Every structure is written in structure tokens, then in C-alpha cells.
C-alpha positions in Angstrom: 183.3 51.3 25.8 180.1 52.4 24.6 178.6 50.6 22.0 177.4 52.9 19.2 173.8 51.8 17.6 174.0 52.2 13.9 171.8 55.0 12.4 169.4 53.7 10.2 168.6 56.2 7.2 164.4 56.9 7.2 162.8 55.8 3.8 159.7 57.0 2.6 156.9 54.6 3.2 155.4 53.2 0.0 152.0 54.4 -1.6 151.2 51.0 -2.4 151.2 47.4 -1.1 150.0 44.2 -2.5 147.7 42.3 -0.3 146.8 38.9 -1.7 147.8 40.2 -5.5 145.6 43.5 -4.8 147.5 47.1 -4.7 146.3 48.9 -1.5 147.2 52.1 -0.1 149.6 52.4 2.4 148.0 54.4 5.1 144.4 55.0 4.7 142.9 58.5 6.2 139.7 58.8 4.8 137.2 57.1 3.1 134.1 58.8 1.2 131.5 56.2 -0.2 129.6 56.4 -3.9 125.7 57.7 -3.4 123.5 55.2 -4.7 120.6 58.2 -4.9 119.2 57.2 -8.1 118.5 61.2 -8.7 122.4 62.1 -7.6 123.2 61.2 -11.7 121.7 63.5 -14.3 122.9 60.9 -16.9 119.7 58.9 -16.5 117.0 62.6 -16.9 117.5 63.1 -20.7 116.5 59.0 -21.2 113.3 58.9 -18.6 112.2 62.4 -20.7 112.3 60.4 -24.3 110.5 57.8 -22.8 108.1 60.4 -22.0 108.0 61.5 -25.6 107.9 58.2 -26.7 104.7 57.6 -24.4 102.9 60.5 -26.0 104.1 59.3 -29.8 102.7 55.9 -29.1 99.2 57.5 -27.4 98.5 59.5 -30.3 99.7 57.2 -33.4 97.4 54.0 -31.4 97.7 51.9 -28.8 96.3 48.5 -27.7 94.7 47.1 -24.3 95.1 44.3 -22.0 93.3 42.9 -19.1 95.4 42.9 -15.7 94.8 40.9 -13.0 95.4 43.6 -10.1 95.3 41.6 -6.6 91.6 40.1 -8.2 90.2 43.1 -10.0 90.6 42.8 -14.0 91.5 46.2 -15.0 92.0 46.9 -18.4 95.7 48.8 -19.1 97.7 50.2 -22.1 100.3 48.3 -23.3 102.5 51.6 -23.6 101.9 52.8 -20.3 103.1 48.8 -19.0 106.3 49.3 -21.3 106.7 53.0 -19.9 106.8 52.6 -16.5 108.6 49.9 -16.8 111.5 51.4 -18.5 111.3 54.4 -16.6 112.0 52.4 -13.1 114.1 50.3 -14.9 116.2 53.7 -15.5 116.1 54.9 -12.3 117.5 51.6 -11.2 120.6 51.6 -13.3 122.2 53.8 -11.4 120.8 53.0 -7.7 122.4 49.4 -8.2 126.0 50.5 -10.4 126.6 53.2 -8.8 129.0 51.5 -5.7 132.4 51.7 -4.7 134.4 54.0 -2.5 137.1 56.9 -2.5 140.0 56.7 -0.1 142.4 59.1 0.3 146.0 59.2 2.2 149.3 61.5 2.5 150.7 59.5 0.0 148.2 58.7 -3.0 144.2 58.3 -3.8 142.3 54.9 -4.7 139.0 53.8 -6.0 137.4 50.6 -5.1 134.4 49.0 -6.7 134.1 45.4 -5.8 136.9 43.3 -6.8 138.6 45.8 -8.6 140.4 49.0 -7.8 143.1 51.4 -8.7 145.2 53.4 -7.3 147.7 57.0 -7.8 150.1 58.2 -5.7 149.3 62.6 -5.6 152.2 63.4 -8.2 149.8 61.5 -10.4 146.6 63.5 -9.5 146.3 65.7 -12.3 144.0 67.8 -10.2 140.0 69.0 -11.3 138.2 69.9 -14.4 134.9 70.8 -15.4 132.6 69.0 -17.9 129.5 70.0 -18.9 128.1 66.1 -19.1 130.4 64.7 -15.6 130.5 68.1 -13.5 133.5 68.8 -11.3 135.8 65.4 -11.6 138.8 64.7 -9.7 141.5 63.7 -13.0 144.8 61.3 -12.6 147.3 60.3 -14.7 149.1 56.9 -14.4 147.4 55.1 -12.1 147.3 51.6 -11.5 144.5 49.7 -12.5 143.3 46.0 -11.9 141.5 45.9 -14.7 140.8 48.1 -17.8 138.3 50.2 -18.2 136.3 50.8 -15.0 133.0 52.8 -16.2 130.3 53.7 -14.0 127.2 55.9 -15.2 126.9 59.5 -15.2 131.0 60.3 -16.2 133.1 57.7 -14.6 136.0 56.7 -16.7 139.2 55.0 -15.6 141.0 53.5 -18.8 144.8 52.7 -19.3 145.6 54.7 -15.9 144.0 58.3 -17.3 141.0 58.4 -14.5 138.1 61.1 -14.2 135.7 60.4 -11.2 132.8 63.0 -10.5 132.8 64.3 -7.2 128.6 64.6 -7.2 129.2 60.6 -7.7 129.3 61.2 -3.5 126.9 63.5 -2.8 127.8 66.3 -0.2 130.7 64.4 0.8 131.9 66.4 -2.8 132.9 68.9 -0.3 135.4 67.3 2.3 136.5 65.8 -0.9 137.0 69.4 -1.8 139.1 70.3 1.1 141.6 67.4 1.0 142.3 68.1 -2.5 142.9 71.6 -2.0 145.3 70.8 1.0 147.4 68.7 -1.1 147.6 70.2 -4.6 148.4 73.8 -6.3 146.4 75.7 -6.7 146.7 75.5 -10.6 145.3 72.3 -10.3 142.0 73.3 -9.1 141.5 76.8 -8.9 140.9 76.5 -13.1 137.9 74.2 -12.6 135.9 75.9 -9.5 136.2 79.2 -11.2 134.2 77.9 -14.0 131.8 76.1 -11.5 131.2 79.6 -9.8 130.8 80.9 -13.9 128.1 78.4 -14.7 124.5 79.6 -13.6 122.0 78.6 -11.6 119.4 80.0 -13.7 120.7 76.7 -15.9 120.3 74.1 -13.5 116.5 75.7 -13.4 116.0 75.6 -17.0 117.2 72.2 -17.7 115.0 70.8 -15.3 112.4 72.9 -16.3 112.7 71.9 -19.6 112.9 68.3 -18.6 109.1 69.2 -16.2 107.4 70.6 -19.6 108.0 67.7 -21.9 107.2 65.4 -19.2 104.0 67.3 -18.7 102.8 67.8 -22.3 103.2 63.7 -22.8 101.3 63.3 -19.9 98.5 65.8 -20.9 98.9 64.2 -24.7 98.0 60.7 -23.6 95.5 61.8 -21.2 93.6 63.5 -24.2 94.6 60.8 -26.3 92.5 58.4 -24.0 89.5 60.5 -23.5 88.8 60.6 -26.8 
């Protein structure tokens, strides 16, 4: 008489598993690293504009010169200009240094890792896409598991008590691949309205913002030049 092998009931693979006390998605399939291009995040743009305005105001109110040794040559240099250069370069380095991490997607869910900390959510916890004026198109989650709370990065990234907002522009051109993954796994009601808002945003608005920054910065430089000449 033939032995009948017992039939095992298939079980659903867990979304996460613990490795050395850290949550991990079961089978990561796609990974997207955060772009470290300092110009990818517009959060520093208003601060740089303010730095130009501060430079012009300081020069108009009065400035002091210091003698700096540049490779053996003694050169009189404006204290305000030196402070402006240090502040501006520092602002540009903020996103370049702090923007680290990767977004991984599987058939089960999404995880974002940054150093020793990360957050994980199943697709049922991904609430879709939202459009924000300050952060652009963002992937949102509710009820995500976090190793630390809150997690914040320049440019609008915020994860507090399981409520997560990840700006897609942090990933540069890879945001389009992320969009395809989201559209394949979530119903249109969760991402359609946000994409429609992006389409309705006029390109002229972006050009106007950059034009305003250029005009303010150019005006500050001209004001400084006129003050120094006279």
C-alpha cells in the first residue's frame, strides 16, 4: 500500500524578518539609492537667497577688511565676503552630506534604510502618493515599523511614529521607476490625484522661482560691487 504524503497548507511569507535585531523585508527586489546631488533638494535655495541678501545688506551698512595669506600672497579680503562664502558652501554641503539611504521594494512591502536605522511597511500600509508644494511628489505610509522615531532629512523627508512621507525627488531620475512600481501595486485612487496635481502645476512657476532667486542674487552682487568701488 502506497504511503500518502501529508499535504502542507501553504503559508504567506512574512513581510519582514529580524536579522540581528533589525527588521528586513523578506525578498528585496528593487533598490533605489538617495541622490547626493546638492542641487537636488530645493530646501537650501531660500537660505542661499537669504545669504545673498545678507551679503548685500552687510556691505551697504559697512564692512571691515582683513589681510589673508593666499599661497604666500597677502590679500585684503572682506570679512563679510568670507563669511558669505563659508555659509553658502556649508548650505550646499548640508544635503550632500546628510542625504543618505536607500528605498527597497518587494512584492510584500517597502523599506527605507539609512545607516543603522530603517523603516518597513507592507503594501497595505502604503497610503499612496501626495503632492506638497514644499516637498513635491511624496510616497506616504501609515503604520510603518521604525527602529527610531522620528527620522528626518532635508527636503521634506519625515517619518514619525509610523507616519512616513518620502519625497521622490530625493532619488533623482530613479523616481520614475519608483512611480511605475507604485502604479503596479496600488489602486489608481491612491496615486492618480497626486499625479494630476503635478500635471496641473505650470512649468512657468518653476522658472519664475529660479528667475527670482537669480535676480535677488545678481542684485546682491551688484550692490556689493558698487559699495566696494565707492
